VOGU-3710 file (C-alpha; in Angstrom, 3 decimals, decimal comma):
1> xxxxxxxxxx> -25,628/14,104/-3,245  -25,777/17,694/-4,744  -22,579/20,004/-4,661  -22,922/22,456/-1,774  -21,918/26,042/-2,221  -19,034/25,584/-0,035  -17,627/22,977/-2,364  -14,039/24,063/-3,360  -13,989/24,317/-6,954  -11,495/25,799/-9,598
11> xxxxxxxxxx> -12,457/24,145/-13,142  -16,254/24,372/-14,063  -17,409/21,344/-15,673  -17,015/22,684/-18,919  -13,597/23,173/-18,216  -13,130/26,984/-17,502  -11,293/28,390/-14,449  -14,210/29,912/-12,352  -12,903/29,670/-8,870  -15,983/30,102/-6,519
21> xxxxxxxxxx> -15,680/31,696/-3,005  -14,673/28,906/-1,205  -11,485/28,444/-3,024  -9,756/31,723/-2,768  -7,564/30,814/0,243  -6,395/27,928/-2,260  -5,412/29,951/-5,179  -1,751/30,676/-4,166  -1,079/26,915/-4,349  -2,062/26,625/-8,097
31> xxxxxxxxxx> -0,310/29,960/-9,077  3,005/28,090/-7,597  2,491/25,486/-10,154  4,921/25,466/-13,047  3,792/24,175/-16,695  5,637/20,898/-16,162  3,382/20,084/-13,121  0,254/21,101/-14,981  1,093/19,011/-17,843  2,115/16,092/-15,561
41> xxxxxxxxxx> -1,560/16,045/-13,788  -2,965/15,384/-17,411  -0,342/12,841/-18,415  -0,752/10,883/-15,170  -4,677/10,722/-15,247  -4,535/9,768/-18,943  -1,839/7,066/-18,261  -3,874/5,484/-15,390  -7,109/5,603/-17,309  -5,749/3,696/-20,119
51> xxxxxxxxxx> -4,172/1,570/-17,427  -7,227/0,670/-15,869  -8,958/-0,101/-19,191  -6,204/-2,618/-20,310  -6,465/-4,298/-16,856  -10,247/-4,858/-17,013  -9,975/-6,349/-20,551  -7,127/-8,576/-18,843  -9,162/-9,742/-16,160  -12,201/-10,449/-18,643
61> xxxxxxxxxx> -9,796/-12,518/-20,585  -8,979/-14,490/-17,542  -5,260/-13,048/-16,630  -6,746/-11,754/-13,186  -9,358/-13,222/-10,648  -10,241/-9,504/-9,938  -9,908/-5,972/-10,790  -10,794/-2,887/-9,003  -11,498/-0,064/-11,771  -10,785/3,541/-10,991
71> xxxxxxxxxx> -12,247/5,066/-13,708  -13,640/8,837/-13,209  -11,983/9,308/-9,841  -8,710/10,343/-11,624  -8,433/14,005/-10,768  -9,131/13,453/-7,260  -6,242/10,942/-6,756  -3,706/12,445/-8,956  -4,332/15,691/-7,718  -3,955/14,722/-4,028
81> xxxxxxxxxx> -1,322/12,496/-4,657  0,751/15,101/-6,335  0,037/17,266/-3,164  1,934/14,981/-0,973  5,627/15,419/0,148  8,450/12,938/-0,160  8,650/12,041/3,209  4,562/11,556/3,906  3,362/8,123/4,193  0,312/7,193/2,089
91> xxxxxxxxxx> -2,240/4,582/3,086  -4,551/3,401/0,446  -7,545/1,452/0,254  -7,458/-0,567/-3,284  -8,149/1,516/-6,235  -5,550/4,254/-5,563  -3,518/2,961/-8,889  -2,312/6,307/-10,110  -0,929/7,211/-6,660  0,694/3,766/-6,380
101> xxxxxxxxxx> 2,412/4,502/-9,859  3,533/8,051/-9,201  5,070/6,686/-5,900  7,167/4,023/-7,794  5,309/1,102/-7,581  5,401/-0,694/-10,719  1,725/-1,153/-12,356  2,665/-4,921/-13,107  2,831/-5,380/-9,330  -0,887/-4,415/-8,985
111> xxxxxxxxxx> -1,691/-6,913/-11,478  0,672/-9,421/-9,736  -1,474/-8,821/-6,660  -4,899/-9,038/-8,020  -3,886/-12,038/-9,869  -3,032/-13,717/-6,673  0,805/-14,251/-7,195  1,794/-12,161/-4,171  0,016/-11,578/-0,599  0,941/-7,892/-0,423
121> xxxxxxxxxx> 2,690/-6,545/-3,876  5,242/-4,309/-2,947  7,479/-2,953/0,055  6,315/0,667/1,095  10,068/1,743/2,349  10,989/0,713/-1,402  8,307/2,787/-3,193  7,835/5,999/-1,565  6,112/5,088/1,592  2,939/3,913/-0,460
131> xxxxxxxxxx> 1,654/1,252/1,846  -0,125/-1,987/0,904  -3,719/-1,938/-0,552  -6,416/-2,750/2,055  -9,304/-4,843/1,120  -10,726/-4,939/4,844  -12,960/-2,063/4,204  -11,878/0,974/6,581  -9,067/-0,609/8,329  -6,546/1,427/6,479
141> xxxxxxxxxx> -7,489/4,627/8,607  -6,639/2,988/11,890  -3,216/2,102/10,037  -2,737/5,485/9,002  -3,667/7,187/12,385  -1,560/4,713/14,289  1,233/5,682/12,215  0,489/9,356/12,387  0,649/9,030/16,429  3,870/7,353/16,160
151> xxxxxxxxxx> 5,042/10,420/13,961  4,026/12,728/16,517  5,487/10,912/19,474  8,922/10,556/17,669  8,836/14,408/17,231  8,812/14,268/13,326  6,031/16,735/12,791  5,149/20,076/14,212  8,061/22,205/13,524  6,536/24,042/10,920
161> xxxxxxxxxx> 9,077/23,031/8,464  6,840/21,215/5,748  9,634/20,242/3,667  11,208/18,186/6,496  7,811/17,190/8,725  6,246/14,097/8,207  2,657/13,377/7,582  0,077/10,571/6,837  -2,867/10,789/4,017  -5,317/7,837/4,071
171> xxxxxxxxxx> -7,876/7,071/1,268  -11,093/5,517/1,924  -14,701/5,739/0,205  -18,299/7,026/1,054  -19,170/3,279/2,175  -16,176/3,108/4,338  -17,018/6,179/6,414  -19,839/4,134/7,530  -17,425/1,533/9,083  -16,964/1,871/12,833
181> xxxxxxxxxx> -13,150/1,468/12,295  -13,139/5,087/10,709  -14,908/6,541/13,534  -12,555/4,835/16,105  -9,945/6,328/13,753  -11,262/9,928/14,083  -11,367/9,432/17,879  -7,853/8,872/17,954  -6,664/11,074/15,462  -8,765/14,131/17,148
191> xxxxxxxxxx> -7,463/13,028/20,578  -3,842/12,860/19,837  -4,129/15,580/17,077  -2,215/13,529/14,706  -0,271/15,009/11,693  -2,717/13,601/9,085  -5,329/13,832/6,468  -8,508/11,649/5,854  -9,026/12,020/2,037  -12,633/10,416/1,482
201> xxxxxxxxxx> -13,342/9,767/-1,913  -17,046/9,958/-2,167  -17,997/7,876/-5,672  -21,445/8,269/-4,692  -21,910/4,244/-4,541  -21,093/1,692/-1,519  -20,868/-1,089/-4,265  -24,881/-0,815/-4,697  -26,000/1,314/-1,594  -26,067/5,036/-2,644
211> xxxxxxxxxx> -24,639/7,824/-0,662  -27,942/9,226/-0,301  -28,922/6,028/2,003  -25,658/6,123/3,944  -26,071/9,617/5,151  -28,587/12,498/5,418  -25,829/14,968/5,551  -22,728/15,992/3,593  -19,884/13,176/4,346  -17,433/15,710/5,431
221> xxxxxxxxxx> -19,551/16,863/8,686  -18,807/13,511/9,884  -15,339/14,700/10,575  -16,433/17,982/12,182  -18,638/15,909/14,740  -14,877/14,465/16,023  -13,426/17,933/16,149  -11,590/17,575/12,734  -11,459/20,553/10,592  -13,211/19,437/7,324
231> xxxxxxxxxx> -13,451/20,522/3,704  -15,536/19,449/0,697  -13,934/19,698/-2,480  -15,079/18,992/-6,299  -13,271/15,640/-6,678  -13,228/15,820/-10,800  -11,092/18,943/-10,448  -7,692/18,313/-10,244  -6,563/21,538/-9,610  -9,064/21,864/-6,665
241> xxxxxxxxxx> -8,128/18,462/-5,510  -4,385/19,321/-5,414  -4,663/22,861/-3,699  -6,912/21,531/-0,889  -4,921/18,633/-0,175  -1,577/20,545/-0,205  -2,824/23,176/2,037  -4,395/20,616/4,535  -1,150/18,488/4,452  0,882/21,356/5,231
251> xxxxxxxxxx> -1,239/22,194/8,225  -1,485/18,801/9,698  2,409/18,416/8,988  2,788/21,709/10,863  1,200/20,481/14,212  -2,273/21,752/13,605  -3,596/18,307/13,781  -5,801/16,033/11,644  -7,937/17,082/8,460  -10,571/15,578/6,277
261> xxxxxxxxxx> -11,307/16,024/2,713  -14,365/14,816/0,878  -13,997/14,751/-2,822  -16,942/14,422/-4,558  -16,610/12,206/-7,472  -18,249/9,364/-9,290  -17,180/5,589/-10,152  -17,747/5,550/-13,958  -17,073/1,940/-14,027  -18,106/-1,102/-11,688
271> xxxxxxxxxx> -17,200/-1,424/-7,886  -14,974/-4,373/-9,049  -15,070/-6,569/-11,960  -17,219/-8,804/-9,911  -20,033/-6,128/-9,977  -22,599/-5,136/-12,255  -23,741/-1,496/-11,486  -26,493/-1,825/-14,147  -28,461/-3,697/-11,475  -28,565/-0,828/-9,147
281> xxxxxxxxxx> -27,884/2,678/-10,931  -29,745/4,202/-13,819  -27,934/4,896/-17,187  -29,338/8,923/-16,644  -27,339/9,049/-13,558  -23,983/7,421/-15,074  -24,279/9,668/-18,037  -24,769/13,014/-16,118  -21,441/12,201/-14,629  -19,704/11,460/-17,546
291> xxxxxxxxxx> -20,246/14,884/-18,910  -18,382/15,823/-15,792  -15,490/13,316/-16,679  -12,160/15,097/-14,906  -9,865/14,350/-17,871  -12,121/15,987/-20,504  -12,434/19,138/-18,139  -8,837/19,301/-17,439  -8,097/18,803/-21,209  -10,516/21,500/-22,085
301> xxxxxxxxxx> -8,453/23,933/-19,975  -5,167/23,077/-21,103  -6,287/23,734/-24,409  -7,463/27,136/-23,540  -4,428/27,826/-22,378  -2,728/27,057/-25,564  -1,198/23,652/-24,840  -0,128/21,998/-28,175  -1,587/19,227/-29,987  1,706/17,585/-30,003
311> xxxxxxxxxx> 1,697/17,181/-26,094  -1,724/15,497/-26,241  -0,730/13,085/-28,911  2,585/12,329/-26,856  0,691/11,794/-23,912  -2,020/9,520/-25,872  0,830/7,531/-27,205  2,530/6,805/-24,072  -0,723/5,547/-22,475  -0,968/3,233/-25,404
321> xxxxxxxxxx> 2,705/2,028/-24,760  1,931/1,676/-21,038  -1,040/-0,645/-21,970  0,929/-2,691/-24,247  3,749/-3,150/-22,044  1,378/-4,001/-19,284  -0,564/-6,491/-21,329  2,707/-8,224/-22,542  4,289/-8,256/-19,128  0,865/-9,951/-17,751
331> xxxxxxxxxx> 0,772/-12,468/-20,111  4,113/-13,533/-19,383  3,349/-13,803/-15,671  3,868/-17,617/-14,708  1,976/-19,803/-11,986  3,665/-19,569/-8,804  5,350/-22,840/-7,326  2,866/-24,816/-5,340  5,231/-24,843/-2,498  4,829/-21,192/-1,959
341> xxxxxxxxxx> 1,478/-22,024/-0,309  3,310/-23,789/2,227  6,906/-22,410/2,376  5,517/-18,881/3,217  3,247/-19,655/6,186  5,044/-19,624/9,020  9,125/-18,239/9,521  9,752/-21,570/10,942  9,461/-25,208/9,797  6,165/-26,201/11,043
351> xxxxxxxxxx> 5,190/-30,105/11,423  1,535/-29,676/10,083  2,511/-27,669/7,243  5,138/-30,165/6,649  2,723/-33,046/6,474  0,370/-31,220/4,234  3,174/-30,467/1,619  4,387/-33,930/1,522  0,633/-35,363/1,216  -0,161/-32,823/-1,581
361> xxxxxxxxxx> 3,187/-33,613/-3,327  2,413/-37,743/-3,053  -1,297/-37,223/-4,111  -0,163/-35,123/-7,474  2,432/-37,742/-7,728  -0,445/-40,486/-7,808  -2,143/-38,962/-10,495  0,741/-39,506/-13,048  1,559/-37,472/-15,910  -1,673/-36,992/-17,283
371> xxx> -3,688/-35,953/-14,062  -5,447/-39,209/-13,676  -5,130/-42,169/-11,778
//
């Protein structure tokens, strides 16, 4: 899907600051950023990409049953993630690894979940209101809308004090936007004027179905059809992703109702480690998006501002250390006790579960130490 002239963009594909007309109202949000935050954008994108590559390798080596890559979508996630306030609640899909880490989730907990060692991975209340990954496509939009309705009913939004008011932001993809759950979430959000932002990452492929098949119009127009103010942003531009999300979240938090942001980006890797994208997309298309790499674009801009070579070397070293730590800790993860599959089904003892647990113990005992009768 071609980028429309109304798409908000600050950084061009070659890494130069060239704000379009649609970006004018967002420029003050960038002007307010200090050098430390601008550096943090780059650091977060580089580290999570290195983590992504390492996790992909670990999955291929049998350390995880599944991995969900995020390569190519770093700017959309890092920019929008930093645009949230501490009190906001974040409802992810299943590839928002950078935001999870930014909100205090230990990356090894993402690995543990996809390794099958946990059923959730973390407690949102202990990790910056970052809720659990949701594998049921689109259902998280309902969760976020319900929570936002609760925020409004409790009177925790709409006062205009963006530093205290709460809002929710929910991440979903272009494929999810075709799900009934998402339309239902739009209905309730618009009806109850919830304090929330729908953040649609249009990575152009719903597994093997291209976005051109999913919709004949830009996806952000789906929000306007429900009466939700919507905007399209260049999702490979971390500055634009930040500014657009910060503005829309502040407005939603202040009582202006829900907002929808469509971030145009691209899934460089596979949908998951079980997918082979060479079966359905061309290398020419892939390479055209690789040239718009969000990290390379932002690095070019930072260098143009005079960022030191020492900084880039430090970030690269940090990313390597992060990956090495994940590799070490992943390989140290053991196998959970067999009893876990029985002990955590019900909160109270259950006779059927007790019988199944007893049967398995007796069966394994009958095999002997060698595993055979």
